[in-house]
N, C-alpha and C positions, 0 to 999 in steps of 0.2 A: 502494500498498500503508501501510495504517496500522499506527502500531508503539506496543507497553506497553512502561512503562520497569517490570521488575521487582525487589526488594528489594537489590537489591545494586544497581543501578547498569543492567543491563545491557539492552539493546534488543533488543524480540522483536516480529516482524512478527505479528499477532492471526489471520491467517491462513496454514495452511502445508498440506501438502500429508501425506497418513498414509497407509504402505504399508503394513501389515496386510493378512497373506490376498496377498500378490501373491509367489506362493512362485515361481514362476518367473522367474527369471533374465534371461535375455535380457527375459521382458517389462517387469519391475521397473526394468531400466537403462533402457529405454526410455521408461516414463513416465515417470522422475523427469528424464533429461534433457531430455521434451515439458515438464513443470513449470515447469523451467528458465527454457525457452525461451519460457515462456508469460509467466513473470515472479515463480513463486515461488520463495522464496529460504527459507521454512522446509520442512527435511524431515524428518518422525517415520517414525524407525522402530526395532525394536526387536531384540534378542538374540534370543527367539521368534520372531521373524517368518523368522530364515534366510533373510534376502536383505540383512545390512548388507555382503557382498561386493558384490553388486548394483549399493544405492547407492553403492558405496562408488566404483566403477569410472564413474559416472555423474559423481556430482561430481568428477573427477579429470578428465572430457572437455567436462566443460559451457561450460567460456572464462568462467566468471563469479572476479572475482576471492575464495577463502576468506572475505575478510573481512567481502563482502556475503549472507553464505552464515551459513543458523543452522540447525544440526545438532543433533538429539536421536537417546538413544539410548536404551536402558532393558535396565536388572539383573532374568534373570530368578531364578525359586525358586533352583535349584539352586546357582546362587551368592550364596547370602546366607552373611553373613558374613563378617567382613574380608578376611582370606586371601586367599578366594576369592572376594572383590570387586575387589580388586586383582589378580589374573590374568585376570577376565571383563574389567576394564575394557581392558587391556591390549589383549586379545584381538579385540575391540570397534574398538579404534582403528585396532588393523593392519588388522582388513578395510575399516574405511572408509578407509583411507590416511589419515586425518588424524594431525595434530600437535597437537591439541587439541580437546575436544569444547567447543559451544556448547553444550549442558543433558542431564544426566546423572539418569535418574529410576529409583528403586525400583522394579519394576511393581507389586508383591504387598506387604503388609503382612505379609508369612508368614516361619517363621523367623527367623535372626538376626537380623532388617533393625536391631538397633540396630548389632552387630560391623558391618555394610554402609554404615549412616551413617558412622561413625567414619573408616572407610575413605574414602569420599568427601568428608569434610570435609577428610582431608589430603592428596586430592587438588587439592581449589580452591583450599587455601591455596600449591599448589605448582604454580598458573597451569595446571596440565592438561587443568580442564573450570571453565569459565565459570558457570557458576549447576546448582546441586543441588536435584535435587526429588524430589517421588515419583510415583506412581499408586493409584488406587483407595482411598487411605487415606478414608475414614469418620472425623469429628469426633472422638469417641473414638481413636482410633489417634494419629492428628494431633495430638490435645492433648496424650499423652503423649512423642510425638516433641516436640515445640517444650520439654515442661514442663522435657527432660531430656538435652537437646544443645543447643551452640552454638551452631552455625549455624540460623536458618530456615530451611525450605525455599523456595524461590523460586518453585515451583508444584506444583499437585498437580492433576494430571489424574484425572476422571473422566468416567464418563457423564454428557451434560449433551443433553437432548433435546426438543423439546416435549411429551411425554409422560410425561418422567423429567428433571426441574427442578432437582433436588435445591435449593430454597430457602434451606433454612436452612443447609445445607452449606455454598451460596453464601456466608451472610451471617458463617458463623463463620470461614471462607477469609479476607473483605477485614477482618474484625475484626483478625485476626494476622501483618495482609499478607502473604498467600501466595495468588499469583495464581490461579487457577482454570480450569485450562486441559479443552476439551470432548471427548473420544472420542465416537465415533458420535454424530456431531450427527446424521444422521438415520437412528438407530436403526435401522439397515441396510433401513431401508425396511418394517421391521413395525410392524405393527398398521393398515394401509393408512393410512401416516406422508404422502404424495405423494398419495392420492385422497380425505386428509381433504377436508370442505367447507367446515370455517373456513379452514384454510388455502387450497385453491384459492380460494377468495375471494377474503380479503388480495393473494394475488398478483395474481387479476385487476386487483385495485384500483392496482394500479402498476403492473399491465403486464411484470410478473418470473415470475420459475418460483417453485412453492412452496421447491425446494433456496437459492435466494438470498432467499426469505422467513428461511427459517428461520436462516441465515447472517448478516445481518444482522438478524435479533430476539438474538443470541449474542454479536455484537460490542458491540451498542446497551446489553448490559445485561454490558459488559465481560470476557466470557469468549472468548479465544483458542480456535479452535476446528480442526482438522485436518481436514477430508474425504477420504475415498479416491477418487478415481475412474480406471481407465486410459484413459475417452475423452478424446483432447483438445478435444470442442466443453462437452465438460462442466467440464473442468478451467478451461480459458476462463469458461464460466459459471457455475466457482463462483466464479472472482478479481473478474467482475463487477459486486460490490456495495458500491461506495463513491460511487453517485452521487446516492445517496437517503438517506433513513431512515424508518422505522414514525413514524409517529403514537404517540402514548400509547393513547389509546385500543384500538388494533390491538395494540401490547407487550399491554395489559389483556384482552384476548381469547385472545390464545394463553396466557399464562399461569393460562386457564383450561381447558386440553384437559390441565393435568399432571395422572397418575396415582398419582403419590405413589408410585413402585414402580418398578425396574427393566426394562427390552423385553427384559433375557436373564439375569442373577442377582444373588442379593444381597448384597452384604459382610455384612451381617449374619446372615445363613441361615448357623449351623454349619455343617447339610449342605454347602452349597458352600462351603467354607472349606476343611472335610474332603478332598472334592473337590479341589481344589486342592492342597494338603498330601498324596494319593498321588500327583497327577501326577511329585515329584522322590523318592520312595521307591523 
């Protein structure tokens, strides 16, 4: 496993397991256990995934020292604001059966995220969280947060995949010392990702799968990634990306696949934001 250092000095694996959409508790618990056995040390969940308890059981059963694990969860929209964030954090910690979190993220830039950030700063200063960050903050929202608060987010977790590369956003985060992290690195297979001829050609050149090429491409760009998989063989395959490097020419070829828009929804689209807001009303 390779690691990066966050802006507060915390060491973080560059590759982890995401558990979004694994809603069956027994399945989620077994998936996390298998991932840890395979070598994963970064597990990414969220309050909205409704599987924190299953992740917590797997952590307690896995036999790996807590200090070797890196656990992330996220604050949901309904819990925005100082007091609600404090309660939501305690709830997540209890469900995960942990004494502290490695990383806590504001899931969406919606509602009173200023109040949430102040609460997270306090929890960070108290040592209950080792790093705090955000998710889905585009440069305008990120700039606003940076300019008006004391602690710079350690992470900004956004969609990054070959079709949605967020190059400008990545550059801005680098300038501000905010580590970019990719959710949906495989775009959930949308737009025929795994059948893309360009990616298939590159995968054959290196004798690797399309998934491995994508993960290697992300890692070489300095992007932390959290691919989801419930299949043990794919978990193992996804982890097997540290024995080769993509040539610059192939990195540039993949760069040309960028469509410049989300494969899911845009945080610049007012209607998308309105739909998110309605989820908590």
